[in-house]
C-alpha positions in Angstrom: -37.1 45.0 -57.2 -34.3 47.0 -59.1 -33.8 49.8 -56.5 -31.8 49.5 -53.5 -31.6 50.7 -50.0 -29.0 53.5 -49.3 -26.0 52.7 -47.0 -26.0 53.9 -43.6 -25.3 52.9 -39.9 -26.8 49.8 -38.0 -30.3 50.8 -36.8 -31.0 49.7 -33.3 -33.0 46.5 -33.0 -35.4 48.2 -30.7 -35.6 51.3 -33.0 -34.4 53.7 -30.2 -33.6 57.1 -31.4 -30.9 59.5 -30.1 -32.3 62.1 -27.3 -31.5 65.1 -29.8 -34.0 63.7 -32.3 -36.6 63.4 -29.6 -36.0 66.9 -28.3 -38.6 69.1 -29.5 -41.0 66.3 -30.8 -44.7 67.5 -30.9 -43.5 71.1 -31.4 -42.8 70.3 -35.2 -45.3 69.1 -37.8 -45.8 65.2 -37.5 -47.4 62.9 -40.1 -47.4 59.0 -41.0 -46.7 57.4 -44.1 -48.0 54.2 -44.9 -46.4 52.1 -47.6 -48.4 49.5 -49.3 -46.2 47.5 -51.5 -48.9 45.3 -53.7 -49.4 46.1 -57.3 -52.0 44.0 -59.8 -49.5 44.5 -62.6 -46.0 46.4 -63.0 -45.7 49.5 -64.9 -42.5 49.5 -66.9 -41.1 52.7 -65.7 -42.0 52.1 -61.8 -38.9 51.3 -59.6 -41.0 51.7 -56.5 -40.7 48.9 -53.7 -43.8 47.2 -55.1 -44.7 43.3 -55.8 -47.3 41.4 -57.8 -48.8 38.2 -56.3 -46.6 36.3 -58.4 -43.7 37.9 -57.2 -44.3 37.4 -53.7 -45.4 34.0 -53.9 -46.7 32.4 -50.9 -44.2 33.7 -48.1 -45.2 34.1 -44.5 -46.1 37.7 -43.9 -46.0 39.0 -47.7 -49.7 38.4 -48.2 -52.1 41.5 -48.8 -54.1 39.8 -46.1 -51.6 40.5 -43.3 -50.3 44.0 -44.1 -52.8 45.8 -41.8 -52.0 43.8 -38.9 -48.2 44.4 -39.5 -48.6 47.9 -40.0 -50.6 48.2 -36.9 -47.7 46.5 -34.9 -45.3 48.7 -36.3 -47.5 52.1 -35.5 -47.1 50.7 -31.5 -43.5 50.4 -31.9 -43.3 54.2 -33.2 -45.5 54.9 -30.2 -43.3 53.2 -27.6 -40.1 54.5 -29.6 -41.2 58.0 -29.4 -42.1 58.1 -25.6 -44.3 60.1 -23.8 -44.4 63.2 -25.9 -47.6 64.4 -27.4 -47.4 63.9 -30.9 -50.6 64.7 -32.9 -50.6 63.4 -36.4 -51.6 66.1 -38.9 -51.1 64.1 -42.3 -51.6 60.6 -43.2 -50.3 59.4 -46.6 -51.1 55.9 -47.7 -48.7 55.5 -50.7 -47.3 52.4 -52.9 -47.7 50.4 -54.8 -51.4 50.3 -55.0 -52.9 51.0 -51.5 -56.6 50.6 -53.2 -55.9 46.9 -53.8 -56.4 46.3 -50.1 -60.3 46.6 -48.7 -61.3 49.8 -47.3 -61.8 48.2 -44.2 -58.1 47.3 -44.0 -56.7 50.9 -44.5 -59.8 51.8 -42.2 -58.0 49.6 -39.6 -54.7 50.9 -39.8 -56.0 54.6 -39.6 -57.8 54.0 -36.2 -54.4 52.7 -35.1 -52.9 55.8 -35.8 -55.6 57.7 -34.0 -55.6 55.3 -31.0 -51.6 55.8 -30.7 -51.1 59.3 -31.4 -54.4 61.1 -32.1 -55.4 62.9 -35.4 -55.3 66.4 -35.3 -58.7 68.2 -36.2 -59.0 68.6 -39.9 -56.1 66.0 -40.5 -55.4 65.6 -44.2 -55.6 61.7 -44.8 -54.7 60.8 -48.3 -54.5 57.5 -50.4 -53.0 56.9 -53.7 -55.0 54.9 -56.0 -54.9 53.5 -59.7 -58.3 54.8 -61.6 -59.2 50.8 -62.2 -58.6 50.1 -58.7 -61.7 52.0 -57.0 -65.2 51.8 -57.6 -68.1 53.8 -56.2 -68.7 51.5 -53.1 -65.0 51.5 -52.3 -64.6 55.2 -52.3 -67.5 55.4 -50.1 -65.8 52.9 -48.0 -62.7 55.2 -48.0 -64.7 58.2 -47.2 -66.1 56.5 -44.3 -63.0 55.3 -43.1 -61.6 58.7 -42.5 -59.8 59.2 -45.8 -60.2 63.3 -47.0 -58.1 63.2 -50.1 -57.4 60.7 -53.0 -54.8 61.0 -55.4 -55.1 59.1 -58.8 -52.6 57.9 -61.2 -53.8 59.2 -64.7 -50.5 59.4 -66.5 -51.8 60.2 -69.9 -54.9 60.5 -71.7 -53.5 58.9 -74.8 -53.9 55.1 -75.1 -50.4 54.8 -77.4 -48.7 56.6 -74.2 -50.1 54.3 -71.8 -49.3 51.2 -73.6 -45.5 52.4 -73.4 -45.8 53.1 -69.6 -47.3 49.7 -69.3 -50.5 51.5 -67.7 -53.6 49.1 -67.6 -56.3 51.5 -67.5 -58.3 53.0 -70.4 -58.0 56.7 -71.4 -61.2 57.8 -69.8 -61.5 56.0 -66.7 -59.3 58.7 -64.6 -62.1 61.4 -65.4 -65.0 58.7 -64.2 -62.9 57.9 -61.4 -62.4 61.7 -60.4 -66.2 62.1 -60.9 -67.1 59.1 -58.5 -64.8 60.6 -55.8 -66.6 63.7 -55.9 -69.9 61.8 -56.0 -68.7 59.9 -52.8 -67.8 63.0 -50.9 -64.3 63.3 -51.2 -63.2 67.3 -51.2 -59.7 67.2 -52.7 -58.8 65.3 -55.3 -55.3 64.9 -57.2 -54.4 63.6 -60.9 -51.0 62.6 -61.5 -49.4 63.1 -65.0 -46.3 62.0 -66.5 -44.7 64.0 -69.5 -41.8 62.8 -71.9 -43.0 59.6 -72.6 -41.2 58.0 -75.8 -43.7 58.8 -78.9 -45.8 61.3 -76.8 -46.1 64.4 -79.1 -46.9 68.2 -77.7 -50.3 67.8 -78.9 -50.8 64.2 -77.2 -49.3 66.1 -73.9 -52.1 69.0 -74.7 -55.1 66.6 -74.6 -53.6 64.9 -71.3 -53.3 68.1 -69.5 -56.8 69.3 -70.8 -58.5 66.1 -70.0 -57.2 66.3 -66.6 -58.5 69.5 -65.8 -61.8 69.0 -67.5 -62.0 66.1 -64.9 -62.4 68.4 -62.1 -59.6 67.8 -59.5 -58.6 70.7 -57.4 -54.7 69.4 -57.8 -52.6 68.1 -60.6 -49.0 67.0 -60.3 -46.8 66.7 -63.4 -43.5 64.8 -63.4 -41.0 64.7 -66.2 -40.4 60.9 -67.2 -37.3 59.7 -65.4 -35.6 56.2 -66.8 -34.7 54.1 -63.9 -32.1 51.6 -64.3 -33.4 48.0 -63.9 -36.8 49.0 -65.1 -38.5 47.3 -68.3 -38.6 50.6 -69.8 -34.9 51.3 -69.3 -34.2 47.8 -71.0 -36.3 48.8 -74.1 -34.3 51.9 -74.4 -31.2 50.4 -74.1 -32.5 48.1 -76.6 -33.2 50.7 -79.0 -37.0 50.0 -79.2 -37.8 53.1 -77.9 -36.1 56.6 -77.8 -34.8 58.4 -74.7 -36.8 61.1 -73.0 -35.2 64.6 -74.8 -34.9 67.2 -72.3 -35.9 70.3 -74.8 -39.1 68.2 -75.2 -40.0 67.8 -71.8 -39.1 71.8 -71.0 -41.7 72.6 -73.9 -44.4 70.4 -72.0 -43.5 71.6 -68.8 -44.3 75.3 -70.2 -47.4 74.1 -71.9 -48.5 72.5 -68.7 -47.7 75.6 -66.5 -49.6 77.9 -69.3 -52.7 75.6 -69.2 -53.1 74.8 -65.7 -52.6 78.5 -64.8 -55.2 79.8 -67.1 -57.6 77.2 -65.7 -57.1 78.4 -62.3 -54.3 76.4 -61.0 -51.3 77.9 -59.1 -48.0 76.0 -58.8 -46.6 75.8 -55.2 -43.9 73.2 -55.7 -41.9 72.7 -59.2 -44.3 69.7 -60.1 -47.4 70.7 -58.3 -50.3 72.8 -59.0 -53.5 73.5 -57.0 -56.6 75.5 -57.3 -56.2 76.8 -53.6 -54.1 76.7 -50.7 -56.5 74.2 -49.1 -55.8 71.8 -52.1 -52.0 71.6 -51.5 -51.1 68.7 -50.4 -49.9 69.2 -46.6 -48.2 65.9 -46.4 -45.9 66.5 -49.0 -45.3 70.0 -47.5 -44.4 68.3 -44.4 -41.6 66.4 -46.4 -40.2 69.7 -48.3 -40.0 71.8 -45.0 -38.3 69.4 -42.6 -41.1 68.2 -40.6 -41.1 65.1 -38.9 -42.7 61.7 -39.9 -42.8 58.0 -39.4 -42.8 55.5 -42.4 -44.6 52.4 -41.7 -44.3 49.5 -44.0 -41.6 47.4 -45.9 -38.9 49.8 -47.4 -40.3 53.1 -45.8 -38.2 56.2 -45.0 -38.8 58.1 -41.7 -37.2 61.2 -40.5 -37.6 62.5 -36.8 -35.7 65.6 -35.4 -32.5 65.0 -37.9 -32.5 60.9 -37.7 -33.2 59.4 -40.9 -34.0 55.6 -41.2 -35.3 53.0 -43.8 -37.1 49.7 -43.4 -36.2 46.4 -44.8 -37.7 46.0 -48.4 -39.3 42.8 -48.7 -42.4 42.4 -47.1 -42.0 39.1 -45.6 -38.6 40.4 -44.1 -40.6 43.5 -42.6 -43.4 41.5 -40.9 -41.0 38.8 -39.5 -38.9 41.4 -37.9 -42.2 42.9 -36.4 -43.5 39.5 -35.5 -40.2 39.1 -33.6 -40.5 42.1 -31.4 -37.9 44.0 -33.3 -37.7 47.2 -35.5 -37.9 46.7 -39.2 -35.4 49.3 -39.8 -32.5 48.3 -42.2 -30.3 51.2 -41.6 -30.2 55.0 -40.5 -28.2 58.2 -40.4 -27.7 61.0 -38.3 -27.8 64.2 -40.2 -25.3 67.1 -39.3 -26.3 70.7 -39.0 -24.6 71.3 -42.7 -26.4 68.3 -44.2 -29.9 69.6 -42.8 -28.9 73.0 -44.1 -28.2 71.6 -47.8 -31.3 69.6 -47.7 -33.2 72.6 -47.1 -31.9 74.7 -49.6 -32.4 71.7 -52.0 -36.1 71.3 -51.1 -37.3 75.0 -50.4 -35.9 76.4 -53.4 -38.4 74.3 -55.4 -41.4 76.0 -53.4 -43.5 78.9 -54.3 -42.4 80.8 -51.2 -38.8 80.1 -52.1 -35.8 80.1 -49.8 -34.7 82.5 -47.0 -31.3 83.5 -48.4 -30.2 83.4 -44.8 -29.3 79.8 -45.2 -27.0 80.3 -48.0 -23.2 81.2 -47.4 -21.2 84.1 -48.9 -20.9 81.9 -52.1 -24.5 81.1 -52.2 -25.5 84.9 -51.8 -23.2 85.8 -54.8 -24.5 83.0 -56.8 -28.2 84.2 -56.1 -27.7 87.3 -57.4 -26.0 86.2 -60.6 -29.0 83.7 -61.2 -31.2 86.7 -60.5 -29.3 88.5 -63.5 -29.9 85.5 -65.6 -33.5 85.4 -65.0 -33.5 82.1 -63.0 -34.5 83.7 -59.7 -37.0 86.4 -59.2 -34.8 89.6 -58.7 -37.7 91.6 -56.7 -38.1 88.6 -54.1 -34.5 88.3 -53.9 -34.2 91.9 -52.9 -36.7 90.6 -50.2 -34.5 88.0 -48.9 -36.2 85.2 -50.8 -34.8 83.2 -53.4 -37.6 82.1 -55.6 -37.7 80.6 -58.9 -38.9 82.2 -61.8 -40.5 79.6 -64.7 -37.2 79.4 -66.4 -35.8 78.6 -63.0 -38.3 76.0 -62.5 -36.9 74.5 -65.6 -33.5 74.3 -64.3 -34.1 74.2 -60.7 -31.3 71.3 -60.0 -28.7 73.7 -61.8 -29.9 76.5 -59.6 -29.6 74.7 -56.7 -26.1 73.4 -57.2 -25.0 77.0 -57.9 -26.7 78.4 -54.7 -24.6 75.4 -52.9 -21.5 76.3 -54.5 
């Protein structure tokens, strides 16, 4: 894959964490992320750590059939590393890749291991990602029976020519059918993912996509601006001038349109790229990331964070499974975050939330910048008077620049 792992200090072979990171464990929200690195085909814009069967070949440990057993082994390692502290799991998120290329029974086996090793909190949010073409009424019923409470479907667009540029293989109407099938199976929470700014997508195309997503009946919609990642097929096509680069002004217009249409349909924004019909419909697992909670990432290339220590696993499925089979941690490297780095990350992430940022986290220069940003209409002046730095809609469009100013 084109993406690479970040630098960091070597991770201990047994996965041991610093005592400072284990202090307070169990008093903070704790989640599990499960990375399923398999896809049937590769989308042209994707740089995630995913592999098709042809890319993996016959390497030991790299098959879909062995993923669940290796994931259970890593969960047992996690339990040993975290010690005797009671760590109840409030959220589980299965991402990828396409988790639903695996049988529901395999995913259910790993969920049972989470419960056995840690215990699932009452009412725990348990999400799986899925491509619309990778689920059926029977598989959705199997996922629900396995314990999943939420499903996130990759719709991206309702226009065939836009899907073709993205190398998506589903037909435009399939996501709506998948939502209905998920509802009929008994899922209470369903998300649709959209992408805007694809080369060749008009504003009318985008309106059709947002409207189609709403009409499908989810209670959560995520809409992300297309980012062209180096090393992807899409980047190569743009470099050869087969396609135009995404345009910032076009993407801003499409964000405004999405916010208008979603708001009018009863969806409220709660993070710059996420809208939900109620607080209960918000993604609690992502909220854990955005607010500095603890999570253990299981799987090849998965990232974890516990008490200020962040680490990431080796990327290739065979290397990941091989380390676990040898009784070693699959962690590739780690970093121990100092207090200022953790403060900077809080500013970076919490500023993007509907509740905003506590201005007490800002230094004198950041507080002065907040005042200027409010005067420029990028932060809500009334909220700032009450000690919160909250983005206006215009501020959401310029969120990265706002954060840079707040951090000086």
